[in-house]
C-alpha positions in Angstrom: -0.4 -9.7 14.0 -2.5 -7.3 15.9 -5.7 -6.0 14.3 -5.3 -2.7 16.2 -2.2 -2.0 14.1 -3.7 -1.9 10.6 -3.1 1.4 8.9 -4.1 3.2 5.8 -1.0 5.1 4.7 -0.4 7.7 2.0 3.1 8.8 1.0 3.8 11.5 -1.6 6.8 12.1 -3.9 8.9 15.2 -3.4 7.2 18.2 -5.1 4.6 15.7 -6.4 6.9 14.7 -9.2 5.1 11.9 -11.1 8.0 9.4 -10.9 5.7 6.4 -11.0 4.5 7.3 -14.5 7.6 5.4 -15.6 6.8 1.7 -15.6 10.3 0.8 -14.3 9.8 3.0 -11.2 6.3 1.6 -10.5 7.6 -2.0 -10.9 10.5 -1.1 -8.6 8.1 0.0 -5.9 6.1 -3.2 -6.3 9.4 -5.2 -5.9 10.2 -3.1 -2.8 6.8 -3.7 -1.2 7.2 -7.4 -2.0 10.7 -7.7 -0.6 9.9 -6.1 2.8 6.6 -7.9 3.1 8.3 -11.2 2.4 11.0 -10.3 4.9 8.3 -10.1 7.6 8.5 -6.3 8.1 4.7 -5.9 7.6 1.6 -7.5 6.2 0.4 -5.9 3.0 -3.4 -6.0 2.6 -3.9 -3.5 -0.4 -1.9 -1.0 -2.4 -2.0 1.3 -5.3 0.9 3.2 -6.9 -0.3 6.5 -8.4 1.9 8.7 -10.6 3.0 10.9 -7.6 1.9 9.0 -4.5 1.3 5.6 -2.9 -1.6 4.3 -0.8 -1.2 1.3 1.4 -3.2 -0.8 3.8 -0.7 -2.5 6.0 0.0 -4.0 9.4 3.5 -3.5 10.7 5.2 -6.6 12.3 4.7 -6.8 16.0 8.2 -5.5 16.8 8.2 -2.7 14.1 6.6 0.7 14.4 4.6 2.1 11.5 7.3 4.7 11.1 10.0 2.0 10.7 7.9 0.1 8.2 7.6 3.2 6.1 11.3 3.8 6.4 11.8 0.3 4.9 9.4 1.1 2.1 10.5 4.6 1.2 14.2 4.1 2.0 14.3 0.8 0.3 12.8 2.2 -2.8 15.1 5.2 -2.8 18.2 2.9 -2.3 17.1 0.6 -5.2 16.4 3.6 -7.4 19.9 4.9 -6.6 18.9 8.5 -7.3 20.6 11.5 -5.7 18.3 14.0 -4.0 14.9 13.6 -2.4 12.4 11.2 -3.8 9.8 11.6 -1.1 8.1 14.3 1.0 9.6 14.0 4.5 6.6 12.4 6.1 3.5 10.4 5.4 -0.2 10.4 6.5 -1.8 7.6 8.3 -5.2 6.5 9.6 -5.6 3.6 12.1 -8.3 1.2 10.8 -11.0 0.8 13.4 -13.1 -2.1 12.2 -14.1 -4.1 9.2 -16.2 -1.4 7.6 -13.4 1.1 8.0 -11.0 -1.4 6.3 -13.5 -2.0 3.5 -14.0 1.7 2.9 -10.2 2.3 2.6 -9.7 -0.9 0.5 -12.3 0.4 -1.9 -10.7 3.9 -1.9 -7.4 2.3 -2.8 -8.9 0.2 -5.6 -10.9 3.0 -7.1 -8.1 5.6 -6.9 -6.8 5.0 -10.5 -10.4 5.1 -11.8 -11.2 8.4 -10.1 -7.9 9.8 -11.5 -8.9 8.6 -15.0 -5.9 6.4 -15.4 -8.1 3.3 -16.1 -11.7 2.4 -16.5 -11.6 -0.6 -14.3 -9.5 -1.1 -11.1 -8.5 -4.7 -11.8 -6.6 -3.7 -15.1 -4.5 -0.9 -13.5 -1.1 -2.7 -13.4 0.2 -1.0 -10.3 -2.4 -2.0 -7.8 -3.4 -5.0 -5.6 -6.7 -5.0 -7.5 -4.9 -6.2 -10.6 -3.4 -9.2 -8.7 0.2 -8.3 -9.4 1.3 -9.2 -5.9 0.1 -11.6 -3.3 -1.8 -9.8 -0.6 -1.9 -10.8 3.1 -5.3 -11.7 4.6 -7.3 -9.3 6.6 -6.3 -9.5 10.3 -8.8 -11.7 12.3 -9.7 -9.0 14.7 -11.3 -6.9 11.9 -13.3 -9.8 10.4 -17.0 -10.1 11.4 -18.1 -13.7 12.0 -20.0 -13.9 8.6 -19.2 -11.5 5.8 -20.0 -12.3 2.2 -16.8 -10.6 1.0 -14.6 -13.0 3.0 -16.0 -16.1 1.4 -15.0 -15.1 -2.1 -11.3 -14.8 -1.3 
């Protein structure tokens, strides 16, 4: 996987309807992320599922564009939910991760999002986040890693 293809992505529900307040919907999104990650469509480095949006740090597979990876995620979730009508806003926002510090900044942003939103006091107990360990995360791409970094030795 190419370290130049790591992205921080945000996708928002249609009309910001808080569909992920329902545990079943949040767990369905986790299952969707797991399915397409396990199918090799992307590497998943971090995620958080908020009531009306999702943040991801991911690397699309070499032959897959970021847009296609997001189609798998959003379309896969919508198909599994089997709901008529729009679930998502039509697009998503993304930021290409430049280096280790940029990755670390966005990883911390993802982990702290539920705390800032006052959904939890501690990121590792929020059940719909990679910080809680609910899903195996893929390692940081080698091109982003500095030679010696204390955070890498604890993983």
